[in-house]
C-alpha positions in Angstrom: 10.8 4.4 -4.2 10.2 1.8 -1.6 10.1 -1.1 -4.0 7.8 -4.0 -3.2 10.4 -6.4 -1.8 13.9 -5.4 -2.7 16.0 -5.7 0.4 12.9 -5.9 2.6 13.7 -9.3 4.2 17.2 -8.2 5.1 15.8 -5.0 6.5 13.5 -6.9 8.8 16.6 -8.2 10.5 18.0 -4.8 11.0 15.3 -3.1 13.1 16.7 -0.2 15.1 16.7 -0.2 18.9 13.7 1.2 20.7 13.8 4.6 22.3 14.4 5.2 26.1 11.3 4.7 28.3 9.3 7.8 29.1 9.5 9.1 32.7 6.2 10.2 34.3 5.9 13.8 35.2 5.1 14.5 38.9 1.5 14.9 39.6 0.4 18.4 40.6 -1.8 21.3 39.6 0.6 22.5 37.0 0.7 19.1 35.2 -1.2 19.4 31.9 -2.5 16.3 30.2 -1.3 15.6 26.7 -4.0 15.2 24.0 -5.4 11.7 24.0 -3.9 9.6 21.2 -6.2 8.0 18.7 -6.1 4.3 18.6 -4.2 3.4 15.4 -4.7 -0.2 14.3 -4.7 -2.1 11.0 -8.4 -1.7 10.5 -9.0 -0.3 7.0 -5.5 -0.9 5.7 -5.1 -3.3 2.8 -2.3 -5.4 1.3 -1.7 -5.2 -2.5 0.2 -7.8 -4.4 3.4 -5.7 -4.1 2.6 -2.7 -1.8 0.5 -1.4 1.1 -2.6 0.8 1.0 -5.8 1.8 2.8 -9.5 2.3 2.3 -10.0 6.1 2.6 -12.8 8.6 2.5 -12.9 12.3 2.1 -14.6 14.3 4.9 -17.6 14.7 2.6 -17.8 11.1 1.4 -21.1 9.4 2.0 -21.9 5.8 3.1 -23.4 5.0 -0.3 -20.3 6.1 -2.3 -18.1 3.6 -3.9 -15.0 3.3 -1.7 -11.6 4.5 -2.6 -8.3 2.8 -1.9 -5.2 4.9 -1.5 -1.7 3.8 -2.4 1.3 5.1 -4.5 1.5 5.8 -8.1 4.5 3.6 -8.4 2.5 0.7 -7.0 0.2 0.5 -10.1 -0.1 -2.9 -11.6 0.8 -1.3 -15.0 4.2 -0.1 -13.7 5.6 3.3 -12.9 3.9 6.3 -14.6 6.3 8.4 -16.5 7.3 11.9 -15.4 4.4 14.2 -16.4 2.0 11.3 -16.9 -1.4 11.4 -15.2 -3.8 8.4 -15.3 -7.5 8.9 -14.7 -10.5 6.6 -14.9 -8.6 3.6 -16.2 -10.4 0.3 -15.8 -8.9 -2.0 -13.3 -9.9 -5.3 -11.5 -7.1 -5.2 -9.0 -7.7 -7.0 -5.7 -6.9 -5.8 -2.2 -6.8 -7.8 1.1 -8.8 -5.9 3.7 -7.4 -6.1 7.3 -9.2 -5.9 10.6 -7.7 -4.2 13.7 -5.5 -7.1 14.5 -4.1 -7.3 11.0 -6.0 -10.4 9.9 -7.5 -10.6 6.4 -11.3 -10.3 6.5 -12.1 -9.8 2.8 -10.9 -9.4 -0.7 -12.0 -6.1 -2.2 -11.9 -5.5 -6.0 -11.3 -2.3 -7.9 -13.5 -1.1 -10.7 -11.0 1.5 -12.0 -8.0 3.6 -11.2 -9.7 6.8 -10.4 -6.5 8.8 -10.4 -2.7 8.1 -10.4 0.5 10.0 -11.0 4.1 10.3 -10.0 4.3 14.0 -10.9 4.3 16.5 -8.0 3.2 13.6 -5.8 3.2 9.8 -5.8 -0.3 8.6 -5.4 -2.9 6.2 -6.7 -6.6 6.2 -5.9 -8.6 3.1 -6.9 -12.4 3.1 -6.9 -13.9 -0.1 -5.6 -16.9 -2.0 -6.8 -18.3 -1.9 -3.2 -19.5 1.0 -1.1 -18.4 2.2 2.3 -21.7 1.0 3.7 -21.3 -2.4 2.3 -17.8 -2.8 3.7 -19.0 -1.6 7.1 -22.0 -3.9 7.1 -20.3 -7.0 5.9 -16.9 -6.7 7.6 -17.3 -4.2 10.4 -14.5 -2.0 8.9 -14.7 1.8 8.6 -12.7 3.7 6.1 -9.8 6.0 7.3 -10.5 9.7 6.8 -8.2 12.0 4.8 -7.3 15.0 6.8 -8.0 18.2 4.9 -5.1 20.1 6.6 -1.4 20.0 6.0 0.4 18.0 8.6 2.3 19.9 11.3 6.0 19.7 11.8 6.8 17.7 15.0 3.4 15.9 15.0 3.4 12.2 16.0 2.6 9.8 13.2 2.4 6.1 12.5 3.1 4.4 9.2 0.8 1.4 9.0 1.9 -1.3 6.4 -0.9 -3.7 5.4 1.6 -5.7 3.3 4.0 -6.5 6.3 1.4 -6.0 9.0 3.9 -3.8 10.7 3.6 -0.3 12.2 6.3 2.4 12.4 6.1 5.2 14.9 7.9 8.6 14.5 7.3 12.3 14.0 7.2 14.7 11.1 10.7 15.9 11.1 10.1 18.6 8.4 9.3 19.1 4.7 11.3 18.9 1.5 10.5 21.8 -0.8 11.2 19.4 -3.7 12.1 15.8 -3.5 13.9 14.4 -6.6 14.4 10.8 -7.4 15.5 9.7 -10.8 13.1 11.1 -13.4 10.5 12.2 -10.8 10.1 15.3 -8.6 7.6 15.6 -5.7 6.5 18.8 -4.0 6.4 19.6 -0.2 7.2 16.0 0.8 7.0 14.9 4.5 10.3 13.9 6.0 10.2 11.4 8.9 12.4 11.3 12.0 14.7 8.3 11.8 12.6 5.8 13.7 10.3 5.4 10.7 12.8 3.2 9.0 10.4 1.8 6.4 11.3 -0.9 4.0 10.2 -2.4 0.6 6.6 -3.4 0.6 5.6 -0.4 2.8 5.0 1.8 -0.2 1.5 3.1 -0.2 1.0 2.8 3.6 -1.2 5.4 5.2 0.6 7.9 7.4 -1.7 8.5 10.3 -1.7 11.4 12.7 -1.9 9.8 16.2 -3.9 12.6 17.7 -6.7 12.8 15.1 -6.5 9.3 13.7 -6.7 10.8 10.2 -4.5 10.1 7.2 -2.1 13.0 6.5 0.3 11.4 4.0 1.1 8.2 2.0 4.5 6.6 2.5 6.6 6.4 -0.7 10.4 6.5 -0.6 13.7 6.8 1.3 17.4 7.3 0.6 18.9 3.8 0.8 22.5 4.2 -0.1 23.4 7.9 0.2 23.1 8.4 -3.6 22.3 11.8 -5.0 18.9 12.1 -6.6 19.0 8.6 -8.2 16.5 5.8 -8.1 16.0 4.7 -4.5 18.1 7.6 -3.3 16.0 10.8 -3.4 17.5 14.1 -2.6 16.0 17.3 -1.2 16.2 20.5 -3.2 15.4 23.8 -1.5 14.0 27.0 -3.1 17.6 28.2 -3.9 18.4 24.9 -5.7 20.6 23.6 -2.9 20.7 19.8 -2.8 20.7 17.8 0.5 21.2 14.0 0.8 20.0 12.3 3.9 21.0 8.7 3.8 18.6 6.3 5.7 15.8 8.9 5.9 12.4 8.2 4.6 9.6 10.3 3.1 5.9 10.5 2.4 3.6 12.5 0.1 0.9 14.7 1.7 -2.7 13.8 1.1 -4.6 16.9 2.1 -4.2 18.0 -1.5 -6.5 15.1 -2.6 -9.5 16.3 -0.6 -10.5 19.3 -2.8 -10.4 17.1 -5.8 -12.9 14.5 -4.5 -16.4 15.6 -5.5 -19.9 14.3 -4.8 -20.1 10.5 -5.3 -16.3 10.3 -4.7 -15.7 11.4 -8.3 -12.2 12.7 -8.9 -12.9 16.2 -10.4 -9.6 18.0 -11.2 -11.5 21.1 -12.1 -13.0 21.6 -8.6 -12.1 24.8 -6.7 -8.9 24.3 -4.8 -7.8 21.2 -6.7 -4.2 21.5 -7.7 -3.4 17.9 -8.7 -1.7 17.5 -12.1 -4.1 17.0 -14.9 -3.7 14.5 -17.9 
């Protein structure tokens, strides 16, 4: 997992070189405009005490619903959930620093409970806040990020936006790991980044935003730091045939479209809703 701070300060000094500048295509009738990219800022992201996160909404969420904050299961204040453990509706008073588009703190938001969290099949936490989307919008002018209800596409352009570091990483979806195994935990259908998303400790829980739609498609969670094979901080990919692949220096995220069917009216996490495949307690 991308631990809160381990090695993070050193990693900040080791930022990779930027890519070559793009060359404009000649103008002409055959030139086709690329889809307009959504403006991706820090608005709606949050900083936790040890991780990153974001205020999110399902496509069906209403302004009067109590808002949800998305982060990783391994970012819980109570520590890493065990393999097979699912946490639901656990009281919490955790605080989150809400950021504006420029990355400045505009408010402290407070949780009322951990609505859902696990490190089984995925690495996710959803906190329910004491405030509604409408209150956050009215008081601070910040809208929640919307969870995409479709699986991300290979090759799509993405940004990983860290509220903790106030830093954004740009890359593409390189592909998907059928199974991603790290120590005691195994995750399904994980997003693999292209190398330029060289995320560091403290970026755990950052929203992964599709730059075309502006919607959240995944939540950043881990990377292979040392080339180890399936050990803590060194996840490995396992394919359908059981073949193990180690990709040192490559980072990963967990898809979030799977959360959408589980969010019912009033932003209640209902694991019995049609289409909801999240692990149950």
